[in-house]
matplotlib code that plots the C-alpha trace (Angstrom):
import matplotlib.pyplot as plt

x = [0.0, 1.3, 0.6, 1.2, -0.5, 0.8, -2.0, -0.3, 2.7, 0.6, -1.4, 1.7, 3.7, 0.9, 0.6, 4.3, 4.5, 1.6, 3.2, 0.8, 2.8, 1.0, 2.7, 1.7, 0.4, -3.1, -3.6, -2.4, -4.8, -7.7, -7.1, -6.5, -9.7, -11.7, -9.8, -11.0, -8.4, -7.5, -4.7, -1.9, -1.0, 2.6, 2.1, 1.4, 4.6, 6.7, 4.1, 4.2, 7.9, 10.3, 12.6, 10.4, 12.0, 14.9, 16.8, 20.5, 21.9, 25.4, 26.3, 28.5, 31.5, 30.8, 29.5, 26.5, 23.6, 19.9, 17.3, 16.9, 20.5, 19.1, 16.7, 16.6, 17.2, 14.7, 15.0, 14.4, 14.4, 14.3, 14.8, 17.0, 19.6, 22.9, 22.8, 19.5, 19.7, 16.2, 14.2, 17.0, 19.2, 16.2, 15.3, 18.9, 18.6, 15.5, 17.2, 20.1, 17.6, 15.7, 19.0, 20.1, 16.8, 16.7, 20.4, 20.1, 17.8, 18.6, 22.1, 21.9, 19.4, 18.4, 19.8, 19.3, 19.0, 19.2, 18.2, 19.2, 16.6, 19.4, 21.5, 23.0, 25.0, 25.0, 27.7, 29.0, 31.9, 29.6, 27.4, 30.4, 31.6, 28.1, 28.1, 31.4, 30.2, 27.1, 28.9, 27.1, 30.0, 29.0, 28.1, 24.4, 24.2, 23.6, 23.5, 22.1, 22.5, 20.2, 19.2, 16.5, 14.1, 14.9, 14.7, 11.3, 10.0, 11.2, 9.6, 6.3, 6.4, 7.0, 4.4, 7.1, 6.7, 9.6, 10.0, 13.2, 12.6, 16.1, 19.3, 20.4, 17.1, 14.1, 10.7, 10.0, 7.9, 9.3, 8.6, 10.5, 9.4, 10.0, 10.2, 10.3, 12.8, 10.8, 10.8, 7.2, 6.3, 5.1, 5.0, 5.5, 5.9, 5.4, 6.7, 9.9, 11.1, 7.9, 7.5, 9.1, 8.2, 5.9, 8.7, 11.1, 8.5, 7.7, 11.3, 12.0, 9.0, 10.2, 13.6, 11.9, 13.3, 10.0, 6.3, 4.4, 3.1, 0.7]
y = [0.0, 3.5, 6.4, 10.1, 11.7, 14.6, 13.9, 10.7, 12.6, 15.3, 12.9, 10.9, 14.0, 15.5, 12.1, 12.0, 15.5, 14.9, 11.9, 9.5, 7.5, 5.7, 2.6, 0.9, 1.8, 0.3, 2.7, 5.6, 4.8, 4.5, 8.0, 9.5, 8.0, 10.2, 13.4, 15.5, 16.2, 19.9, 22.1, 22.7, 26.3, 27.5, 28.3, 24.6, 23.2, 23.4, 21.4, 18.6, 18.4, 15.7, 18.6, 19.1, 15.9, 17.0, 13.7, 13.5, 10.9, 9.7, 9.3, 6.7, 9.1, 9.5, 13.0, 14.0, 15.6, 16.5, 15.9, 19.6, 19.7, 18.2, 21.1, 22.2, 18.8, 16.3, 13.1, 9.5, 7.5, 3.8, 1.9, -1.2, -3.0, -4.2, -7.9, -8.4, -11.2, -11.1, -7.9, -5.3, -6.2, -5.8, -2.4, -1.4, -2.4, -0.4, 2.6, 2.3, 2.0, 5.0, 7.0, 6.0, 7.1, 10.4, 11.3, 11.0, 14.0, 15.7, 14.9, 17.3, 18.2, 14.7, 12.9, 9.1, 8.3, 4.8, 4.7, 1.6, -0.1, -1.9, 0.9, -1.5, -3.3, -0.8, 1.5, 4.4, 2.2, -0.7, 1.6, 3.0, -0.5, -1.4, 1.6, 0.5, -3.0, -1.8, 1.0, 3.7, 6.0, 9.2, 12.1, 11.8, 8.5, 9.1, 6.3, 7.1, 5.5, 6.7, 5.6, 3.0, 5.8, 8.0, 5.1, 4.1, 7.7, 8.1, 4.7, 5.8, 9.0, 6.9, 4.3, 1.6, -1.4, -3.4, -6.1, -7.9, -11.6, -12.8, -11.1, -10.4, -10.4, -8.1, -8.3, -4.9, -3.0, -2.4, 1.2, 3.9, 7.5, 10.8, 14.1, 17.6, 20.3, 21.3, 17.7, 17.1, 13.6, 13.7, 10.0, 6.5, 3.2, -0.2, -3.6, -5.1, -4.6, -2.7, -0.3, 2.8, 5.2, 7.3, 7.6, 8.8, 11.1, 12.7, 13.3, 14.8, 17.1, 18.3, 19.2, 21.0, 18.5, 16.7, 17.4, 18.3, 15.1, 16.6]
z = [0.0, -0.9, 1.4, 0.7, 3.7, 5.9, 8.3, 9.6, 10.7, 12.3, 14.4, 15.5, 16.4, 18.5, 20.3, 21.0, 22.2, 24.5, 26.0, 24.4, 21.8, 19.0, 17.8, 14.6, 11.2, 11.9, 14.8, 12.8, 9.9, 12.3, 13.6, 10.2, 8.7, 11.1, 10.1, 7.2, 4.5, 4.2, 3.0, 5.4, 6.1, 6.3, 10.0, 10.7, 9.1, 12.2, 14.2, 11.6, 11.1, 12.4, 13.2, 16.3, 17.7, 19.8, 20.2, 19.3, 16.9, 15.9, 12.3, 10.7, 11.1, 14.9, 14.5, 16.8, 15.1, 15.6, 12.9, 12.5, 11.2, 8.0, 7.4, 3.8, 2.2, 0.8, 2.9, 1.8, 5.0, 5.9, 9.2, 9.1, 11.1, 9.8, 10.9, 9.1, 6.5, 5.1, 4.5, 5.1, 2.2, -0.1, 1.5, 1.0, -2.7, -3.0, -1.5, -3.9, -6.8, -5.7, -5.3, -8.8, -10.4, -8.5, -9.0, -12.7, -12.7, -9.4, -8.3, -5.3, -2.6, -1.5, 1.5, 1.9, 5.6, 7.1, 10.8, 12.8, 14.9, 16.7, 18.4, 20.9, 18.1, 15.2, 16.4, 14.2, 13.2, 12.3, 10.3, 8.5, 7.6, 6.4, 4.1, 2.7, 2.2, 0.3, -1.7, 0.1, 1.1, -0.7, 1.5, 0.4, 2.4, 6.1, 8.7, 12.2, 15.6, 18.3, 21.8, 22.3, 23.3, 20.3, 17.8, 19.2, 19.1, 15.5, 14.5, 16.0, 13.8, 10.7, 11.8, 11.7, 13.9, 15.1, 17.7, 18.9, 18.4, 19.4, 20.7, 17.1, 15.1, 14.7, 13.0, 11.5, 9.0, 5.5, 4.8, 2.9, 3.6, 1.9, 3.8, 2.3, 3.1, 6.2, 7.6, 6.7, 5.5, 1.9, 0.8, 2.0, 0.2, 2.0, 1.0, -0.5, -4.0, -4.9, -7.8, -6.3, -9.2, -6.9, -4.3, -7.0, -8.5, -5.1, -4.3, -7.7, -7.4, -4.1, -5.5, -8.5, -10.9, -11.6, -12.0, -8.8, -7.2, -4.7]

ax = plt.figure().add_subplot(projection="3d")
ax.plot(x, y, z, "-o")
ax.set_aspect("equal")
plt.show()
């Protein structure tokens, strides 16, 4: 199922900031289904943005950043873990395919962000090595390690579910999200090795390199 709704992010951010986290795509969709669609004003952008989250993250180079440091860039985001042997390699392949399609038309202005759901094991050094192994070493690729709390918070915003099923294995949603330059969610795709044409189209439209997709 493909989603392109700002409302999902609005509902989840309001819930998080109120101390009432919503976990799971089904719950988010139930809430959204009762909310009338409307045009979002410029004044509301900050309240919908992931840049409202104040958690700190470490990159694959060991630098410490906040999400708001990515302001001004279109973000294509996925949550994975490096020891995954099933879904994650296919998600990584999708991210590389998306990057290839976008970069052919818009070589700048898009950052590809991979957030680890296993911060205990996915250290900056491990994330850096994972990037090397997968030929994702260009500066457009960003790997993030957070705390257990910040990862869970971010997953809630993306409506990504994950559960640790063994010391080294997780069950998790397979979702790739697109955020605009203000950190507002503009599109999601769910599934493995799906047709990511709409994801590419959305990102290109946001950079001004493609037709408007909204």
